[in-house]
N, C-alpha and C positions, 0 to 999 in steps of 0.2 A: 169346700168346693175347688173343684181342680177348673179353670176357665182353658178353653182351647179355643184359638185364635183361627178363625182358617180363610184363609184369603179367595176371593173371586176374582176373577178377569175374564174377559172378553177373547173366546176362541180358547178357552181351560180345556183340558180334556175328562169330561164327566166321568169317567171311572178312577180317574187320580183324584179326585174328592169325591167323593159316592163310596168308593172304597172302605178309605179310611174312619169318613163322618159313619158308618153301617157302625164299626167297632170302636167309636169315640163312642158313640150314641147310648151305646149301653156301660160306660164306665158308671160305679157308683158315685153320684155325688158331683156331675159333672155338668157345665154350661155350656156349651158351642154356640160361639157366634160368626156368622156367615157374615164375612166381613167385604164392603166393598166400597166404592167416594159416595155413590148412593142407593136407595130401594130399586132402583130400578131391575128389573128383571137380568141375570146376565145368561148371554146364551153363549152354548159350549161349544167345541167345535164340529157337534155333528149335528147341532139344533135344539137340544134340551135348555131348555132356561130355568135356570133357579132362581130362588127370591132370596136376597140378603137379609140378614135380620139387623145389621147393624152397618151403622158406617163410619170414616175412618173420624170424623168427629164425635161418636158415641157411645164408641167402643171402649170397654174399661183399660187403665193405664197400663197395666201391668198382666198378662196370659202367663201360665205355666208352659202351655205349649203353642208355640206360632208356626203354621203347618203351609206350606206353599204346591199349590199342585203344581202339574206342566201342563205342557200343551202349546201348539202351535201361537197362541196368543202372545207367548211371553219373546217373541221378537219385538212385538209394540211394547211391551214392557221396560223393555230396555235403554228404551226412550223415553220412556215418562219418569222424570224425576220426584214430582209427586209420590207415588205407588212406591218408589225405590226408597226415598227418605223417609215413607211412613214405615216400609218390610223397615228399613234398619232402625230406626225407634224402638220398635218393638221386639225386633228379635235381639234387641243388645241388652233387654231389662226381660227380657221369656226364660224361664228355667231349662226348657227345652226349645232348638231350633229346628225344626224340620223341614222335609220335601218329599215329595216322588216326581220321579221322571224328569223332567228338565225347571221342575221349580227350583231344584239345586244352583240352575245359572243363574235364575235372579237371586237367590239366598249370596252367591258368587260372587254376583254384579253390587251387593248391598256390602262387599267387606265380611260376611257374618260368616263363610268359611274358610277364611285368611289362616292357615295353620294349625285345617281338620284335614282329616280325610273324608273323601267324599263319594257317591256316586251317583247315576244317573242313566237315562235310559241309551245302554249301549251305542245306538247311534251319536248320541250327541256326547259320551266319553270324551273327544279331541277338543270340542266348543268348553267345557266344562277346566281343561287343562291349559288353554289359553289366559284360564282368570290366575293361573297359577298355583289351582286344586291338585294336591295330590288325588289321584282317581285309583278307585277300582271297581272294579266290570263286576258287582256281584250284586245280589237279591236285596240284602242292605247291610247299609255301613254304618255302625255306630262309633264316634268318636267323642269322647267325655260326652257333653250336654248336645251334642251333633247328631241327627240322627237322618239319614238320607234314605228313600229306598228305590231302586232302579227305575224299570218301564210299568207303565199302568198295573199289571197284575201282581206285582210285586209290593203295591198300597197295603194290600189286605195284611201282608206279611210286616210290612214296616210300621202297618196297626197294631198288630199284636205285639210285635217288640217293643214297643213304647208302651201298654199294658202292662207286661211283664214287666218294665222298667219302675213303673206304678207301682206293682203287688210288692214287689221288691225291695221299692225306694230306691234305689242304687242302680247307676247305669255302668254296664263295663268301662274301662276305659278305650279302651280301644278293641272292635271285633266286626266282623263281616260272616258274611254266608252268600 
């Protein structure tokens, strides 16, 4: 069983979450966890609400994949020590630590990208660099078990890359496209 933890937060970009979700949901023998602090609906930056199916307290101890989407809501996340501590704890135990768009900034704030190359939305590359991350302005960047996707539509590319990693059961050490 492949356990995939997908973080939710207010004002995330819906497609950053649902593009990869569509691909992940087709992984054989996978269980997707939409994780939030509570089971209350989470509103995206464009008003679509998404229902979490697990909370911080009730989710599995470890995930094969921890995923963070992006969106304007990351501004508040960067001040939310409870959220950041949770992502850090789960990321340090996950087989793959992943993000799309500005979700990589959350990973960087948690210390999960230190010593790794990563990407983010092209407008936020300079912000990611402020965390001391070696950035690549690419659609998908793989550095060992860290896989990051650029802006919104690259989330589907990112999810296909992760699917290939599971199919071949091996992630290239460093790759970007």
